[in-house]
Short mmCIF file of the C-alpha atoms (twelve columns), coordinates in Angstrom:
data_MODEL
# 
_entry.id   MODEL 
# 
loop_
_atom_site.group_PDB 
_atom_site.id 
_atom_site.type_symbol 
_atom_site.label_atom_id 
_atom_site.label_alt_id 
_atom_site.label_comp_id 
_atom_site.label_asym_id 
_atom_site.label_seq_id 
_atom_site.Cartn_x 
_atom_site.Cartn_y 
_atom_site.Cartn_z 
_atom_site.pdbx_PDB_model_num 
ATOM 1   C CA . MET A 1   22.587  5.464  5.374   1 
ATOM 2   C CA . LYS A 2   19.804  7.889  6.793   1 
ATOM 3   C CA . GLN A 3   16.227  7.587  6.983   1 
ATOM 4   C CA . VAL A 4   13.701  10.331 7.260   1 
ATOM 5   C CA . THR A 5   9.672   10.331 6.868   1 
ATOM 6   C CA . THR A 6   6.979   12.982 6.855   1 
ATOM 7   C CA . THR A 7   3.282   12.923 6.081   1 
ATOM 8   C CA . LEU A 8   1.625   15.378 3.376   1 
ATOM 9   C CA . THR A 9   -1.723  16.274 3.543   1 
ATOM 10  C CA . VAL A 10  -3.234  16.313 0.162   1 
ATOM 11  C CA . ALA A 11  -6.763  18.283 -0.036  1 
ATOM 12  C CA . THR A 12  -8.640  16.669 -3.039  1 
ATOM 13  C CA . ASN A 13  -11.757 18.890 -5.139  1 
ATOM 14  C CA . GLY A 14  -13.606 15.470 -5.331  1 
ATOM 15  C CA . PRO A 15  -13.072 12.685 -7.907  1 
ATOM 16  C CA . GLY A 16  -10.062 13.090 -10.111 1 
ATOM 17  C CA . LEU A 17  -6.175  13.886 -10.067 1 
ATOM 18  C CA . THR A 18  -4.734  16.254 -7.583  1 
ATOM 19  C CA . GLU A 19  -0.935  16.712 -8.498  1 
ATOM 20  C CA . PHE A 20  1.530   17.552 -5.514  1 
ATOM 21  C CA . THR A 21  4.734   16.957 -7.160  1 
ATOM 22  C CA . ARG A 22  6.045   20.344 -6.010  1 
ATOM 23  C CA . ASP A 23  5.369   19.440 -2.216  1 
ATOM 24  C CA . VAL A 24  7.344   16.209 -2.741  1 
ATOM 25  C CA . LYS A 25  10.222  18.118 -4.459  1 
ATOM 26  C CA . THR A 26  10.266  20.720 -1.737  1 
ATOM 27  C CA . TRP A 27  10.720  18.225 0.981   1 
ATOM 28  C CA . VAL A 28  13.149  15.682 -0.514  1 
ATOM 29  C CA . SER A 29  15.173  18.681 -1.154  1 
ATOM 30  C CA . ALA A 30  15.088  19.857 2.373   1 
ATOM 31  C CA . GLN A 31  16.469  16.576 3.652   1 
ATOM 32  C CA . GLY A 32  19.907  16.857 2.278   1 
ATOM 33  C CA . MET A 33  20.639  13.588 0.610   1 
ATOM 34  C CA . ASP A 34  22.104  13.226 -2.691  1 
ATOM 35  C CA . GLU A 35  21.152  9.824  -3.724  1 
ATOM 36  C CA . GLY A 36  18.346  7.548  -2.076  1 
ATOM 37  C CA . LEU A 37  14.637  6.044  -2.745  1 
ATOM 38  C CA . LEU A 38  11.701  7.792  -1.926  1 
ATOM 39  C CA . THR A 39  8.478   5.767  -1.082  1 
ATOM 40  C CA . LEU A 40  4.997   7.272  -1.104  1 
ATOM 41  C CA . PHE A 41  2.132   5.546  0.607   1 
ATOM 42  C CA . VAL A 42  -1.187  6.659  0.552   1 
ATOM 43  C CA . ARG A 43  -3.159  5.809  3.841   1 
ATOM 44  C CA . HIS A 44  -6.613  5.274  2.464   1 
ATOM 45  C CA . THR A 45  -8.613  2.604  0.494   1 
ATOM 46  C CA . SER A 46  -10.586 4.913  -1.825  1 
ATOM 47  C CA . ALA A 47  -7.644  6.642  -3.321  1 
ATOM 48  C CA . SER A 48  -4.549  5.847  -5.099  1 
ATOM 49  C CA . LEU A 49  -1.052  7.355  -6.304  1 
ATOM 50  C CA . LEU A 50  0.145   7.865  -9.842  1 
ATOM 51  C CA . ILE A 51  2.824   9.019  -11.730 1 
ATOM 52  C CA . GLN A 52  1.430   10.524 -15.110 1 
ATOM 53  C CA . GLU A 53  1.739   13.391 -17.695 1 
ATOM 54  C CA . ASN A 54  1.768   16.671 -16.346 1 
ATOM 55  C CA . ALA A 55  1.456   18.897 -19.239 1 
ATOM 56  C CA . ASP A 56  -1.691  18.229 -20.773 1 
ATOM 57  C CA . PRO A 57  -4.692  18.230 -18.480 1 
ATOM 58  C CA . ASP A 58  -6.644  16.118 -21.096 1 
ATOM 59  C CA . VAL A 59  -4.592  13.220 -19.716 1 
ATOM 60  C CA . GLN A 60  -6.100  13.833 -16.393 1 
ATOM 61  C CA . ARG A 61  -9.694  14.032 -17.643 1 
ATOM 62  C CA . ASP A 62  -9.484  11.136 -19.826 1 
ATOM 63  C CA . LEU A 63  -8.579  8.980  -16.989 1 
ATOM 64  C CA . GLN A 64  -11.056 9.926  -15.041 1 
ATOM 65  C CA . THR A 65  -13.927 9.631  -17.451 1 
ATOM 66  C CA . PHE A 66  -12.147 5.906  -18.236 1 
ATOM 67  C CA . PHE A 67  -12.633 4.853  -14.631 1 
ATOM 68  C CA . GLU A 68  -15.779 5.928  -14.411 1 
ATOM 69  C CA . ARG A 69  -16.833 3.904  -17.069 1 
ATOM 70  C CA . LEU A 70  -14.901 1.079  -15.630 1 
ATOM 71  C CA . ALA A 71  -16.448 1.100  -12.205 1 
ATOM 72  C CA . PRO A 72  -19.579 3.498  -12.385 1 
ATOM 73  C CA . TRP A 73  -21.346 4.832  -9.381  1 
ATOM 74  C CA . ASP A 74  -24.448 2.680  -9.509  1 
ATOM 75  C CA . PRO A 75  -25.266 0.973  -6.220  1 
ATOM 76  C CA . SER A 76  -27.315 -1.514 -8.169  1 
ATOM 77  C CA . LEU A 77  -24.024 -3.233 -9.061  1 
ATOM 78  C CA . TYR A 78  -22.692 -3.416 -5.680  1 
ATOM 79  C CA . ARG A 79  -23.326 -5.002 -2.145  1 
ATOM 80  C CA . HIS A 80  -21.226 -2.748 -0.220  1 
ATOM 81  C CA . THR A 81  -23.054 0.732  -0.314  1 
ATOM 82  C CA . THR A 82  -23.094 1.254  3.828   1 
ATOM 83  C CA . GLU A 83  -20.933 4.416  3.207   1 
ATOM 84  C CA . GLY A 84  -22.470 5.682  -0.329  1 
ATOM 85  C CA . GLU A 85  -22.959 5.049  -3.719  1 
ATOM 86  C CA . ASP A 86  -19.514 6.004  -4.417  1 
ATOM 87  C CA . ASP A 87  -17.595 3.907  -1.857  1 
ATOM 88  C CA . MET A 88  -17.461 0.511  -3.604  1 
ATOM 89  C CA . PRO A 89  -16.624 1.965  -6.993  1 
ATOM 90  C CA . ALA A 90  -13.667 3.956  -5.122  1 
ATOM 91  C CA . HIS A 91  -12.476 0.619  -3.505  1 
ATOM 92  C CA . ILE A 92  -12.461 -1.079 -7.223  1 
ATOM 93  C CA . ARG A 93  -10.619 1.996  -8.641  1 
ATOM 94  C CA . ALA A 94  -8.068  1.881  -6.026  1 
ATOM 95  C CA . ALA A 95  -7.520  -1.747 -6.248  1 
ATOM 96  C CA . LEU A 96  -6.654  -1.336 -10.085 1 
ATOM 97  C CA . THR A 97  -4.333  1.541  -9.651  1 
ATOM 98  C CA . GLN A 98  -1.462  1.780  -6.418  1 
ATOM 99  C CA . THR A 99  -1.398  2.782  -3.258  1 
ATOM 100 C CA . SER A 100 2.457   3.324  -3.108  1 
ATOM 101 C CA . LEU A 101 5.296   4.684  -5.187  1 
ATOM 102 C CA . SER A 102 9.128   4.394  -5.199  1 
ATOM 103 C CA . ILE A 103 11.070  7.172  -6.922  1 
ATOM 104 C CA . PRO A 104 14.551  7.547  -7.113  1 
ATOM 105 C CA . VAL A 105 16.676  10.066 -5.929  1 
ATOM 106 C CA . VAL A 106 19.439  11.317 -7.685  1 
ATOM 107 C CA . ASP A 107 21.306  14.472 -7.034  1 
ATOM 108 C CA . ALA A 108 19.290  15.665 -4.053  1 
ATOM 109 C CA . ARG A 109 16.083  15.558 -6.560  1 
ATOM 110 C CA . VAL A 110 13.383  13.269 -7.412  1 
ATOM 111 C CA . ALA A 111 14.395  11.543 -10.873 1 
ATOM 112 C CA . LEU A 112 11.191  12.113 -12.600 1 
ATOM 113 C CA . GLY A 113 10.905  12.697 -16.370 1 
ATOM 114 C CA . THR A 114 10.201  16.083 -18.017 1 
ATOM 115 C CA . TRP A 115 6.583   15.534 -18.358 1 
ATOM 116 C CA . GLN A 116 5.993   13.076 -15.271 1 
ATOM 117 C CA . GLY A 117 4.120   14.384 -12.018 1 
ATOM 118 C CA . ILE A 118 3.130   12.946 -9.049  1 
ATOM 119 C CA . TYR A 119 -0.837  12.671 -8.419  1 
ATOM 120 C CA . LEU A 120 -3.339  11.737 -5.864  1 
ATOM 121 C CA . PHE A 121 -6.074  10.104 -7.639  1 
ATOM 122 C CA . GLU A 122 -9.160  10.671 -5.683  1 
ATOM 123 C CA . HIS A 123 -12.009 8.128  -6.262  1 
ATOM 124 C CA . ARG A 124 -14.877 9.438  -3.860  1 
ATOM 125 C CA . ALA A 125 -17.617 11.701 -4.853  1 
ATOM 126 C CA . HIS A 126 -16.660 14.621 -2.521  1 
ATOM 127 C CA . ARG A 127 -13.450 16.679 -1.491  1 
ATOM 128 C CA . GLN A 128 -11.543 14.606 0.808   1 
ATOM 129 C CA . GLN A 129 -7.973  15.214 2.913   1 
ATOM 130 C CA . ARG A 130 -5.936  12.485 2.199   1 
ATOM 131 C CA . ASN A 131 -2.618  11.386 4.130   1 
ATOM 132 C CA . VAL A 132 0.526   10.733 2.273   1 
ATOM 133 C CA . VAL A 133 3.359   9.029  3.965   1 
ATOM 134 C CA . LEU A 134 6.842   9.923  2.458   1 
ATOM 135 C CA . HIS A 135 9.670   7.718  3.457   1 
ATOM 136 C CA . LEU A 136 13.060  8.709  2.240   1 
ATOM 137 C CA . MET A 137 16.108  6.317  2.276   1 
ATOM 138 C CA . GLY A 138 19.602  7.404  1.294   1 
ATOM 139 C CA . ASN A 139 22.867  9.247  1.850   1 
# 
């Protein structure tokens, strides 16, 4: 059994989903493991990770619109506003999604479905640099 880790930096353009599937696939392929389990973990409390459809961009736009309604940027709704009006809604959105993913590796490739992509879901109002730790265990 072999284990390897790396950290990817994902640049976002503000709120919404940023796909980074290609970076993950490239790294996994370079590790030379036929079978294993890949874990991804975002090291932030105002962003999350999703596996989501990557064929129709309306899916990403609809998800963003839904979360804007669910946790609006309205400082009158929250006590925690010291980091800006977008901070507490970002924490709520991250709490409702996930900060880690597990994806099987089969035949040296991540076992994603045809229309699945790996996304960082940015919940803050401005561009960010997010760190995602990848840990691959297998043989």
